[in-house]
N, C-alpha and C positions, 0 to 999 in steps of 0.2 A: 279421640284422646284414649289415654292409656290407662286400663284398669289397674294396672301395679304401679307401685310407686319408681319414681324416678331415682338414680343414685342419691342425689342431693335430699329429694323427700326421705328416703331410708335412713341418711345420717342425720336427720332432723329427729326423725324419729327415735331413733338408737339413742342419741344424745338425750333427749326429753324422758325417755324410759329410764334411763340411766340416775338423772337427777332424781324423777319421782320416786325411784325404789329407796330413796333415802327418807320416803314421808310415807309411811303405812297406813292403813286404815286405821290403827290405832289412834295415830297422829291426827288426821281428820276427824275422828270421832271426838276427840279432846276439843279440837279448836271449835266443833259444832256444839258442845256441851257448854263450853266457857265463853261462846260467842268472840271469840280473839281472831284479831287479822293474823292470817298465818304469813307473819314477815319474814321469817326465815326462809321459807320456801320462797316467798317473791324476790327475795334477795338469791337465792340459788339460781332462779331464773335469770335474773337481772346479770348476773355474774359470769353466767355460760354465754351473755350476748344473744338472747333469745328474746328480750323485749323489744329490740329493734328488728327481728326478723324479716318484716316486711317494710321496714324505713329504707332510704336512699343510703348508700354507703358513704356519701359526701357527709353526712350528720353522724356517722357513727352507727349505721345500721347494717345489716347483713346483706340488703338488695336482692333479698327474695322475694317469691312471692305470696299470693293468699293461698296457692295451693299449699305451700309448704307451712304458713300459719295454720291452715287448717288441719295437717297433718299433726302439727304441734298440740294444738288445742284437742283434738281428740284423744291423743296419748295421755294429756294431763287428767282429761275427764276419766279415761279408762283405766287409770291407775288406781281409781278409787276416790281421786279428789273430787271428782264429779265437779258441780257449778262451784263448789268452794276453793277448788283449786285454779280454776278456768277463770271465774269472776274476779279473782285477785290480780289477775294480769291481763286480761282481754283486752280492757280499755286502753292500754298504753301500745296492744296491737293494732288496731283499728282506728281508735278515736282521733286522732292526730291526723289522718289523713286529710281533712280540708286545709290544716296548715302546710302539710307537703305540697298540696294542689295549687292554694290559692295565696300561701304567704308569701311575704316577702324574702329576700336572701337573709336580710337581718334578721327577721322573725325566725326563719328557720334555724338558723345558726344559734339563735338565743334560746329559743323552746324546745327544739327537737333531743339534742345530745344530753342534757341531764334527765329527760324521760326515758331514753334509750339505757342510759347507765344506771336506772333505777334511784336515782336522786331524788327525783320530783315524781309523785304521783297526781295524776289528772281523774276528775270526774267529769261527767258529760251531763249538763244541764239544761234540757229543754222540755221536759215532760212537766205540765202542768195541771193542778187538780180540776179544774172547771173544763179543760181543753181536750184532755185525753189524747186520743190520736190524730183530733183535728187540730195540727199543729200550727195553721195559720189562726186559730183563735187564742192563742196565748197573750198573756196580759202583762207580762213582766215587761219593763220598758226600761230605755238607756237613753236618757237625756243628753244631747250635747252641752256641754258647757267651757268654752273655750279650748284648751288642748286637753281636755278628758270628758269621759261620760261618766252619769250617776246613775247606777242601775238601781232598780227597787222593783220588789213583786215575789212571787214565790215559785218554787218549783217541788216535785214530788217524784219519788222512787229514784233519788239520784244515789247509785251506788258508790261506794268507797268515800264516799264526802267525811267520813269521820276521821280517815286517814290522810287524804288529799291535801295538798298544799298548792294545787292550780285547779283551775276549771274552765270548761270549756262552754261557754253560756249563749243561748240564742235568747235575743230580747228584742223589743220592737222598739224601732227608732222612728218609725212613722205609724200614727195610730192605723187600725184597721179600717176606720171609716174613710180615712183619707187616700187609700190606695187604689190601683185601678185593677190590679190582680190582687186576690186575697194573699197569695203568698210573697207578695212584695212587702217592704217596709220593715222586713226583719233582719238584723245585723248579728254577727258572729265575733264574739271575744274571747280570747285565750289569756288569762290574767291571773294575777293572786288569789286565792280564795282566804281575804281579810277576815278573819274570825271577829274582828272588832264591827265590822258592818253585816256578817253573813252569822244567822242563827241556824246552826246544824241539829235538827231533832230527828232520833233514830226512830226508825218505824218497826215495833214489835211485827214479827212474821214467824209464816210456818217454818221454813226452812232457811239454807245457806246462811245460817247464823254466823258463820265465819267471816262474811262480807255483808257489811253494813249497808241498809237501805234508807233513805232519809227524805225527810221534808225539809227544804231550805228557806230561809226568809232573808231577801236581800232587803237592806235598809240604808240606802244612800253608799252604796259600793262604789268608789270611785275607780275607774278605769281609763288609764291613759290611753291617750289617741294610738300610740304604737302597738296597744295591744288588740287592737281592732283588726280582724283577718279579713282581707279583701276590701271591696266597695261595699259603703254604707247602703244597706235596704237589700244586700244580695246575700244574706245568710242562709235563708231556707235553700237554695240552689246549691251552697256549699254544703251542708248538712248531708244532701243527698248522696255525695261521693263517698259518705261513710256507711250507708245504709246497706247496700249489696254485702259488701266486706264484712259487716256485722251480722246480716242473716245467714252468710256462709260460715263463719265462726260458731255462730250459736246452733246450726247444724251438725257441724263436726262436733261439737261438744257434746249435743243430744245422742249422738252416734256412739260416742264413748261411755256415755252413763249405760246406754241400753246393752253395750258390749259387755261391760264388767259385770251388770246386774244378771246377765245370762250365764257368765262364767262360774259366779258365786250358786247359782240356782243348778246348774248341771253338776258342779263338784259336789253340792249338798244332795241331789237326787243320786247320784252314783255311790255315796257311802250310806246314806240313811236307809235302815231296814226296819220294816214295819210287816207283819204278817209273814216273817220269815223270807221276805224277799224285799231287793233294792227298791225304793220307789221309782227310779228311774226305768225301770222295766215296764212300767205301767203306761200305756198310751194314755191316759189321761194325764199324764205329768208330761210325756215325752211330746205329744201333739201341738199344746200350747206353746211350749218353748223352742219346737223346732219351727213353728210359724212365725214366733218373734225373731228368730235367727234370720230368717229370710227377708223381714220386714226391715230390720236393721242393715243388712246388707244392700238392700235396694236404696235406701236412705242413703248409704255411704257413697254408692255409685252416683247418684243425683247430686251429692255434696261436691265430689271431685269434678263432676261435669261443670257445675256452677262456678267453682273455683278456677278451672282450666279456661273457663272462656272470661271471665272477668281478668286473668291474667294476659290472654290475648287482645283484650282493649274490646271487646265485643260486648253488647248489650245482653245481660244477663239477668234482668230483673224477676223474668218469669222463672228461671232456673234457680235461683237465690232463694226467691220466696217458697218455690215447691220443694227445694232441699230442707228448708226451716220447718215446712209442715211436716213434710213425710218423716223426718229424723224426731221432731217432738212426738209425734203420735208413736212410731215406732219404740222410742225411749221409754214412755209411761206405759205402753203395752207391756214392754219387757219386765219392767220394775214391778209393776203389778204383779205378773205372773212368777217373778222371783219370789216376792213375798208368798205367795199362794202356796209355792213350791216347798219353802221353808215352813210353812204352817205356822203354829205358834213363835217358833224361833226366826220366822220372818219379822214379827212384830217386835223382837228385841232388839234393842240398839246395838248391843253386842254383836250381831250378827250383819250389821250395816244395811242391809239392803232396805229397810224402811228409810233410812236417810236417803237412800238413793232414788226411792220413790217420791219422796217430799220434793227432792231436789229436780226431778224430772219433768216437776210441773212448770218449773220457769221456763222453759223454752216454749211452752205451749202457751206461755202469758205474754212474754216478752220475746223482742221489743214490739211486736204488733202482732195482735190475737190471730188466732186459726181462722176465724169467721172472715176477718178483713182480707187474708190472704186468698180464701175462696172466692170473695169479691173480686179481687184483684186479677186473679187468673179466669175467672167466668168473662170479665171483660176484655182483658188483653188477647188471652189465647182463645177464645171462644167467639168475640166478637160480640158478646150480649150488651143491653143498656146496662150503663154505670147504675149501682144502685144504693149509693150513699153520697 
């Protein structure tokens, strides 16, 4: 693989950086304080054709790969937008991949172009309060009734549900007790988020206030048969096609957060004088930041490798999960050291690094915990017994 960017990746990076230049730190600080979705930023990304960066050209996308999408998401986060900017668009980047892979031509032509143009926003409704990462134990059910299904149940930690008009929903069409394999019997739907039958309740949280997180309560949501993606009962295998791209993009976003935190810290350390010398001369400041730079760079290389493998059609589960783990740890360490470098000013929201730190926790927690990644790597890379 190439450590440097290809011409198309450089074009994507440069275009993304030009767009992001119109949305400085002050913009994201205001969105964080007001908990307002960054609609004009989302619109700018859509108008540039970047929402469909990894979607097929036949449906209005750019037809590029996850490698280019990762470059784009890193550039967004690295601009200072961090997760507030990245999360506002990244569902549209990877979330509809099951539709691309398993949808009918009618579904692709109906569902994908409006999302690519930014006319529709989608949320991804999989996680449930009691199931956690044990997706096989979801309880939301979809009962067939003639030419439609009726969905009832509850989801949690669903991003952008306050502003979305579409939802990709995983629900049980066969009870857990009646399936041969625990991952059987779940079906996937891409349908309207009908507010008359879906209560969306925002969750107050620590950071990324510009992009909402929610509990969803489905009460008799009617879903037409033509909104089911693929065969009934095969939904779990379909969502797997979005998991590795999601981990790769989250890793790229974490790399961006770590990078911008180090930029801010180094700039401050190069200017701030205490005891008649720049604090950046002190090894107690230099060494932690230098270590963080190496960790972020290493994570970026693993992210590039995972993306390249995915685009080449290779099995990249280990690399995608490892990239997410390494990038999340590197970003958190970089942000923490940025706050400490700025000292009291690091605790001030006006200097932004405290926001970076809060948002750097998201890649450590979602979409899969760091501990579960370690379990996965121990089993798949080292051949150790499964621990869960």
